[in-house]
N, C-alpha and C positions, 0 to 999 in steps of 0.2 A: 182663545180658550180660557174659560174661567173654572176654577175649582174651589171648593170650600177651604177655608183656612184650617190648618191642622192645629189640633188642640191637645196638649198633654193633660190627660185627666188625672186629678188627685187621687191618691189611694187612701187618705185619711188614716194613717196607722194609729194616731193617738185616739181618734174617735172609735175606731174598731176595738181597741182595748177597753175603753170605757164601756162600750156597749156589751162586751163579753162579761165584764164584771156586773153590769146591770142585769143581764140574763141570770147570772149565777146566783144572785141574791134578791130575788123579787120580793120576798116577804119583808125585807128590812125597811122599805119605803113604800108600802102599798096597802090598799084597802082590798081585803081577801073575800072571795066568794067560793064556795065549795059545792061540788056536784058529785053525787054518788047514789048508792042504793038507799031506798026508803028504809027509815028506821035506823040509819047508821050514823045519824048526828050531822048529816049534810044539810046545807042550806037549800039545795035544790036537787031535784031528780033528773032534770034535763039540762043539757048545756045551753039550749036556746033560751030558757028561762033565766039562767045566770047571765047570759049576754045581755038580755033585756034589762035586768036590774042594773048591771054594770053601766050600760048606755044611759040609763036614767040618772045615775049618780051625778049630782051637780056640784059637789064640793068634795074635799079630801084629796088623798093621793091617787095615783094611777091605779086602777083596779087590776088584780090578779085573780084569774079564775083557776082553781085547783080542780082537776077532774080525776076522780078516783078510778082505780082498776077494779073495784068490787062490783061493777055491773057492765053490761055491754052497751054500746052506742051505735046502733045501726040505722040505715035509711036517713042519714043526716044531710041537711042542706043548710048550713049555719050562714047567718048573715050578720055583718058587722059594719056600721057606718059611722064615720066622723068621730071616732072615739079611740084614744090610746088604751090599749089593754094588753094583758098577757094571758095566754092559754097554756097552763102547765099541767102535764099529765105525769103518770108514773107513781103517783102516791097511792099507797094500799087502801087507805080509807080516809075519812075527813078529820080524823083526830091525829093523823101522822102526816104532816105535809112536807116530807122529804121524799124527793123523787128517786125511785129505783126501778129502772126499766121504763117502759112506755105504756101509755093508754092508747088503745086502738079506737079510731073514729072512722066508721065506714060510711060511705056516701050512698047515693041512689042514682037511678037514671035521670037524665034530663037537668042536672045541676052540678056545680062544683061542690066539693064537701064544705069548703069555706069560701065565702064570697066577701071581699072587703072593699068598700067604696067610700069616697069623699073624704079621704085622709088628707088633711091639710099639712103644709110644711110644719115640721116640729112635732108632729104626732109619731107615735111608735107603736107598732104591733109586734109582739114577741110570741113565738111559738117554741115550746120546749117540751121534750120527753113525750112526744106524741107520735103515733103512726097514722097517717092520712091515707086512706085507701078506698078504692071502689067508687070514685067519683066519675061521672059522665057528663061533663059540661060541654058547652060549645067553645068556651074560652077558659082554659085552666081547669082540668079535670079535678085535681086535688085542692089547689088553692088559685083563686082568681083575684088579683089585686089590681086596683086602679086608683091612683091618687098622687100626692106629692110628699108623703111622709117617708118613714123608714120601716122596713120590715126586717126582723132578725129571726133566724131559725137555728136552733142548736139541738143536738141529741135527738134528732127526729128523723122519721123515714117517710118520704113521699113516694108511695109505692102502688103499682098496679092501678093507676087511673087512666082515663081516656078523655080526649077533648079534640075538637077540630084543630085548634091551635093551642100549644102548651099543654101537652098531655098531663104532665105532673103539675107544673106551675105556669100561670101567666102572670107576669109583672109589668104592668104598664104605668108609665108617668104621664100625668095630664096637667101638671102645674107650671108656674113660671120658674120654679126651682125643681131640680131633679129629684125624683124619688130614689131611695137607696135601699137596696137588698143585700144583706149580709148573711151569708151562709157560714155557720161556725162549726166547730168540731163535732164529729159524729153526726153528721147529716148525710143521709143517703137518699138520692133521687134515682129510683130504679124501676125498671119494668113498666114504664109509663108509655103511652102511645098517643101520637098526633094523628088522627083519622082524617086524611085528606088535606091537612094543613101542615104546619112547620112547628118545629120545637118539640120533639118527643119528650124530653125531660123538662125543659124550661123554654119559655119564649119571653124575651124582654123587648119591649117596644115603647115608643114615645120618649119622653124626657125622663130616662131611667138609667141608673148605674147599678151594676151587679158586682159584688166582691166575693170571689170564691178563693180565699187565700189560706184558711186554716188547714191544719193537719186533720186526717180522717174525714175527708169529704169524698164522695163517689158518685158519679153519674154512670150508671151501669145498665146495659140492656134496654135502653129506651129506643123507640122507633118512631120514624116519620117516613114511611115507606113510599109515599107519593108526594113528599115535600122536602123541605130543607132542614138540616140540623137534627140529627137523631138524638144527640145528647142535649145541645141547646142551640138556639138561634137568637141572634142579636139583630134586631131591625132598627135602622137609623131613625132618629138620632141616638139611639140607646148605646150604651158602652159596657163592656165587661172587662174585669180584671181577674185573671185566673193565675193564682200562684201556689195552689195547694200541692203538697207532695203526693197526694192521693190517699189510697187506702192501704193500710199495712195489715196484711193477713200473715203469712209466713215472712214474705218480704213485700215491699211496695208494689201495688199495681196502679195503673194510671188513674188520675182523677176523672178522665174521660175515657171509658173503657167498654169496648164491645157494644157500642151503640150502632145503629144503622139508619140510613135515610136514602132517598133518591139522590139528593145532592148534599155533601157535607155530612158524612156518616157521623163524625164526632161533633164538629162546630161548623155553624154558618154565620157569616156576617153579611147582611143584606141591607144596602142603602136604598133610600127612596126619596120622594120629593120633600120629606121632612128633614133630611140631613144624612150625615155620614154615620155609618156603623163601624165601630172599632172594637177589637178584641186584643188586649195585652196579655201575653203568656210571660210573666216575669216571676221567676222562682223566688218564694219567700224563704225557703231553706236552701242555702247554697250547696249542700251535699246531696239534695234531692230534687233534681229538676222537675218541672211540670211535665206530665206525660200524657200524651193523647195517643192511645194505642189500641190496636185490634179492632178498630171501627170499620165499617164497611159502607161505601156509597154504590148504588146500583147505577149511577150515571156519571157524576163528577164529584171529585174531592173526597177521597176516603177519610182522611183526617180532618181537613179544613176546606171549606168552600167560600169564595169571596164573590160578591156580585154588587158592582157599583150601579149608579143610576145617572142617567143623562136624559135631558129633554132639549129640544131644539128652539122652542118658543115658549117663554123666554129662555135664553141660553143658561142652563144650570147643570153642573156636574156635581155629583157627591161620590167621592171614592169610598170604597170599603177597604179597610186597612187592618192588618194583624202586625203586632210588634212581638218579636221573640227574644227573650233574654233569659236563658236557662230553661229551655223547652226541648223536649224530645217527641217528634211526631213519627212513630215507629210502628211497624207491623200492621198498617192499614191496608185496605184494598178497594180498588174502584177501576172501572174500565179506563179512566183517564184522570190525571192528577191524583194518583193514589195516595200521596202525602198532602199535597195542596193544589187545588185548582183555583186559578185566578180568572174569573170569567170576564166577558166583554159585553158592554151595553151601549154600543153605538158610538161612544166617545172615549171611553177609557176602560181599563181593566183595574183589578184590585192592586193594592199597595202592600208590599211584603218588606219588612225591615228586620234584621237580626242584629243584636247587639251583643258584644263580648263582655267579660268580666262579671257575669252574674253567677258563676259557679266556683266552688272550691277548687283549688289546684288539683289537677289530675282527674276531675270528674268530667265526663263527656257532657257537654253543655247543650248547645243547639244542634240537634241531629234530625235527619230525615233518613231513616234507615230500615231495612227489611220490609219495605212497602212493595205491594204487588199490583201491576196492571192486569187485571183479570175481570171477567164477566161474572154474572151471578152464579154461574156454574164452575167457576174457577178456571175457565179457559183463558189462556193469555191473549191479551189484546195489543193493539198498537198505540197504547197509551204511555204517557210519561210519568215520572215520580212527581216532578214539580212542573206544572205548565202555566204559563203567563200569556194571556191573550194580549192583543195590541192596546197600547196606551197605558199599560201597567208599570210597576216598579219593582225591582228586586234589588236590594242592597243588603248584602250579607257580610257582616264583619266577623262572623265566626259560624262555621257550618261543617258538619260531618255528614256525608252521605255514603253509606255502606250497605252492601247486600241487597239493594233494590233491584227489582226486575221489571222490565218494560221495553219500550222502544227507545227512550232517551231517559237519562237521569234528570236533566234540565232541558226544557224546550221553551224558547221564546218565539211566539208565532210570528210577530212583526214588530215594528218600532215601538219603543217604550217611551214613558213620559220623562224618564231620567236615565242617565247612563247605568247600565247594569254593573253591579260591583260584587265580586267574590273575593273577599280579603280574609286570609287565614282560614283555609279550608282543606278537607281531606275528602276526595272522591276515590273509593277503593272498593274492590270486590263486588261491584255492580255488574249485573248481566243485562246488556242491551242489544237490540236487534238492529239498530242504526248507529248514529254517532252517539257518543256518551253525553255530549253537550252540543246543543245547536242554538244559535243566537238569532237567526233570521236577520232582518234588517234592523238590528239594534246594536248601538255602540256598547262595548263591553270591556271591562278591566278585570283581569285576574291577577292577584298578587298573593305571595306567600302561601301557595297551595301545593299540595302533593296529590298527584293523580297516578294511581298505581293499581296493578293487579286486577283490572276490570276485564270482563269477558265482552268484547266489543265485536259485533258482526258487521258493523258499518265499515266504510272506507277510510275513516279517520277518527281521532279522538275527539276533535273540536271542529265544529263547522261555524264560520263567521262570514257575514257578508259586508260589513262596514265597521270602521272604527274600533279594531281590535287591539288591546294592549295586554301584554303579559309580562310579569317581572317576578324575580325572587322565587321562582317555582321549579318544580320537578315533575316530569312526565316520564314514567317508566312503563311503556306499553309495547315493549319489543320493537319489531320493525314496522308496526303500524304507523301510518303517517299521523304526526302529532297534530297537524293543523291543515284544514282545507279552507283557505281563504279565498273569496271570489271578489273582493273589493279592490280598490287601487292600493298600490304599494305604499303610498303616503298615508294610507289610513291604518297602517299596521305598525306597531312598535313592540319589539321583543327585546328584553333586557335581563340578564342574569337568569337564564333558564337552562336547566340541565335536562337532557332528553336522551333517550336511546335511538330516536329518529330525529334528526336535526335538519335534514334537507328542506323540509316544508316550512322551517322557521327562519331560514337564512336570510332571505330578502327582507330588508327593512329591520334587521335585528343586529344586536351587539352583545357581547358576553354570552354567547350560546355554547354550551358545553356538551359533547357527545360522550357520555359516561354512565356507568352504573352508579347511583349514589351510595349503595350499601346500606340497606335497612337492616334493623336488628333482627327481625324474624318475620318475613313475608308469609311463610306458611301458617303462621299463627296469628297473622293480621297485625303485626307490630311494625309500624312505618316510622318509628323514630330513627334517627341516624346513628350508625355505629361509630365507635370511636375513631376508626380508620376511614370514615366516609370522606370522600372528596367534596361534599356539599357543605362542609363545616368551614365558617370563617371565610366566606366568599365575596359577599356583597358589602356595599358601604353601609353604616349604621342607619337606622331609621328614626322616627319620631321618639322622643323620650317617653318612657313608660309603656311602650309597646309590649304585648304579651303573645305567646304563641298559642296554639290550639289547646294545650294543657293548662292555659292561664299561668305560664311561667315566664320569666323575663326574656325578652330578646336581647340580642347584641352581647351575648356571653363570649368573651374571648377565651377560647380553649387554650391551655398551656401546651406547648410543644407542637402546636399547629400553625404553620405559617399563614399569615393573612394574605389573601389575594388582593383584594380591593377594600377590604374592611373586615368587621367582625360579625356580621350577620350571616346566619345559616340560610341555605335555600330550603324551601318547602314549608310544611305546616308547623313543624317542631323545631325548636332551638335546643341544640344539646347544651346541658347545663354544666357549669363549673360547681363542683360540690365536693364534699368529703364523705368517704364510705362510712364514717362513724356516725354522720348525721343524716344520711340519705340512702336508706337501705333499698328503696325502690330502684334508684339508678344503679346501685352497686350490685344488686341481685340480677338486674336484667341487662343493663347497657354496657357497664364497664367490662364485662366478660367478653365483649365482642370488639 
């Protein structure tokens, strides 16, 4: 079996800052053209005429076209080719070139509002203080870009456009170097529709990178009802980096919010013969994780949908991958894979990696919570919160799953491409009609996890068929069987596990404790360890620098607590050594118990 080499894509933080500054100060190094009402001192009365003049410019600095708000711009189908330029709206007239608000550009049937072609590497197109609406293209209803340069959008709305693919924006790369799309602050992609295709808000394909990292960016209420990616779709070899905290109204709502699609209500990553599709959800603000929330899929993947690609002659596999570091995939709905659905394409499924240490201490970081397995009429289905088809990968080094509803919280259909890892996790308060976690024929390792207070209608908490390992963990599910293991005894290793039911763990296990670990407040969902918990200072110390689910240090040696075999606590949370004068969180909550 062959697979494409994995590539860590750069995020270009320094370049992003330079581009933001460049957008904010277009007049300082630019040749200007003005568009507005006749008799108002403007150079042109139509945007198309100003674009033609700017494209004809053969010398001088990059052209900037200012579009005044003193007239309307309807039935637009603007075309730009092979020329760096900026379109800047929001100026009241042509004598006052300071943007305040937006200028609206309305499209017409049969075309994108703005079509951009033949952009070479090194060219830049900048869109600022504009509302692009009413486009009806076949590819990209609002903006249709194909090239190898960079496009930057700030302080703009791409709203109520339609296309077969990329209802709001189509961004395609066709050069030897990747085209780069940067969405900056106060950019809103809302109420766009992909009719019959994919990418309600945005479709990125070809050799293209998309960066959605600034504050105040919102993909809201976009639709791809018969395709994939209600908010956005990334088609291999395209790549997207999403780090935005989202949109702050009274409080923050998710950057990918209330979109819908057949598959991947929020986001879809779809690989193909051209290569791997990858989406990274890495928080740029450690106090505000990336949020994919309240999206709906009518088939698979309420929050995120992954589809790899394989062919037999010649042998070629391209995985579809997501990386999460400071991401919350919460409150989504789908018949199956209500949070994430990793689909199967003959040879492999999608790859899912979760990384710790991307959030501030005490901030819930990587979560899949309050997702629902339901049909379009909100009737419960036999779907799972996180579903992985054969040949996939799940390696989670920090994960919270709370309040989900479905058949399973995690389901692996069959064998995986690498051992499944759940390291430092909380699975609590979920409601499932079968086992909470089922691994199929997939080797799995669970370590430093807390599994508690779930409503489980199945016969066991965990079902495993082969190669199961569990350590430094807590299971408190009353008398319900902790583990249903159907493989050979040699394939099971249990070490330093505290559970209320231990008979199912005994064979092939050591350091198994039948006890109540004593959580701070189960009724209010607090699964930290009380001061008198018997799960404190139990196991040998682990790797230097390890952190718990709150991103606080592991291996804290609690005073006046005898160490059993070491200083590491069991479960997702390490009780901290602290002073009441300096740590009011723990003093107010934990030290009173």
